[in-house]
N, C-alpha and C positions, 0 to 999 in steps of 0.2 A: 676317086673323091672329086665331087664337083664343089664349086664354091656358090652354087645357086641357093637363093634366100626363099624359103617358103613365103607364099604370098600373103599379104595382109588384106582380107576382105571384108566387106561390111556386113554380109548376110550370115555371119557365124552367130551362133546363138549359146546361151548359157545353159548349162554349166561347162565349164572346162575341167577334165578329169587329169590329175596327175598322180601316177603310181610309181614310187621309187621301189625298185628292184635289188634285193640283196640275195646272195645265196650262201647257206650255211650246211655243213655237213655234221650231223649228229653222231656219234658212236657212244652206244651204251655197253658197259661193261658188267661182267656177272656181279661185280660188287655193288651194281646200282648206281655207280657214278658215270655221270655223262660227259664227255669231251667233245667241245664245240671247235669247228674249224671254219673260219669265214673264207670263203673261195673268191670272194671279190675284194680288191682292196678298196674301190670306190663303188657305189651303187650305179645301176643303169636306171633310166627312167622311161616310162611309157606316158605318152600324152594322148589324150583322146578327145577329138574337137567334132562339133557337129554344126552343120549349115543348114538353116531354116529357110534361107533365101539365096539363090543365085539366078542370075539372068543370062540368057544366050544373046539378048539384044545388043546389037552395037551401037544404039542410040542411048547416050548417057541419061537422057530425059525420060527414058521408059519407066524407069523405076528409080528407088535410091540405093541400088545394091551395086552401082558402078558398071559400066560398059563391058558386057562379056565377062561376068566374073566366073560364069561357068566354064568358060574355055580356060581361064586362067589357072584354075586349080586341076582341071581334067588334063590340059597340056602339060602342067607341071608333072604330075603323076606320070603321064605317058613318056615324057622325056626322060625321068629317072628309071624307066622300064619297071614301074611298080617298086619293089623292095631291092632292087639291084644296086642302085646308085645310092650314095649318100648326098645330104643337103645340110643347110644351115637353117636352124630353127631360133626365131627371137621370140623369146616366151613373153616379153613384155607386149608385144603384137596381139596377144590374144588375152593377157590379164589386164592390161591398161596400166600396169604399175611398172614405171621407169626401172626401179631398181630390181625387176626380175632380170634384166638383162643389162645392169649398167652398175659399175662399182667405183665409188667415190673415194679417192685418198686410200684406197685398200692396200695394207701391208702384204707384200709379197716375199719378203725375205729379209735376212739381215747379213751384211757382208762379212767375209772373213779375210779378205785382202787377197784372195786367189780364184774365187768363184766368180764367174762372169755371167752365167745364164741363171734366170729366174723364172719360175713358172706362175703364170697369172691364175688366180683363185677365186671362186667366189664363197661367201662366208653365210652360214645359216646361223642365226643369233639363237642362243638358248638362255634359259632364265638364269638369273644370277643366283648363285656364284660360278655356274658352269661355264667353261669357256666355249665359243661358237664352234660349230661344226665348219670344217674347211675342207674344200676339194677343188681341183684343177678344174677350170673351165674347159670348155670343147674348143672353142677357137675364138680369138680376138680379133675385132674390128680396127684395123689401122687408123681410119678417121675419127679423131677425136681423142686419140691415145696422148697421154702425158704422163712423163716417168719422173720420179722424184728420188732424190738421195739426201736423208735427213731434212726433207722437206723443200730442198732446193730443186726447182725445177730443171731438168737436163736437157740439153741441146740433142735434137733429133739425130745430130751428127755423130753423138757420143755412143749411141747404141742401135740395134737393129731389131727388128720383130722377127723373131725365127718360128716358121710354122711348125704346129698350129697354135701354139699358146706360150711362148716363152719370150722373154726379152734378153737379148744379149749385149752385154756392154763391151766395148772395145778394150777398157781397162777395169779390172776388178775393182768394185767399191771396197773402201777401206773396212778393216775389222771394227765390227760394232755400228757400222752404219745402217740405217734403217732404209730399205728399198720399198717405195710405194708407188700407186699409180692410179689414174683414172682411166677408165677403158669400159667401152660397149664388149659385150661377149655374146656368142652363140651356144645351143646346144647342137651337137653334130648327130643327126637322126637319119634314119632311112623309114622307108613305109613299113609298119609292121605287117601288112597285108599285100598280096599281089593282085587284089581286086578292090574296086570301089563301087558302090551301090548309089547311082543318081536316080532320081524321080522326078519325072515331069509332071507337075500336078497342076498346072495351068499354062496358058499360053506365054511362050518364052520365059517361063517361070520354074525353077528346078530347086531341090532340096538333096542334100547330102547327109544321110543319117548318122554316119559315123566315120571317121577318119583316124587312123591311129598311126602315131609316129614314135618309133622306137630309138633310144639313143644308142650309139655304138661305142665301144671301147676303144680309147684313143691309144696311139703307139706308145 
């Protein structure tokens, strides 16, 4: 698994497709009753992006697409060997919404006096009175991480970031104490396909009709 971050490029077009994926096994009995079994504890996600403008020009003044944006995404794909290697995807880079990749004061657990490790999560709000949907994040960015116990910021010397998505305290937080944090996070993905179709539609100008990123199950 690599820690390479999927490139943020100017030539991406709307729309961005996001497809949550679950897996359910249904068993129908002779009585007519159906028994459902969910095979995934947490969903996987498929993201589809399109790029109407890429350039192979090295001169940044040639277009407003950034110098060699074609090489940036093609090289990234080749370095991953297509769908072989994983990488980090920052959803906010394509949606423009900071909170698609950032948690602010997010509760991640309640101390019991013995537990030292807590998993970073992302929260999807639901309409009241329903509780929000919560799932683990793929990987946390160390830069900008702040950890709190009962609202009090903790010194980085009192905890460590455990790959890929946990904080581990040197000493367990006391029973009943609320552990929360501010952090940026990534989806861990691989390319869903082993091919990409680039089209050279004008001099030094290219487009990429579709690139699909598939999240992977974390350990």
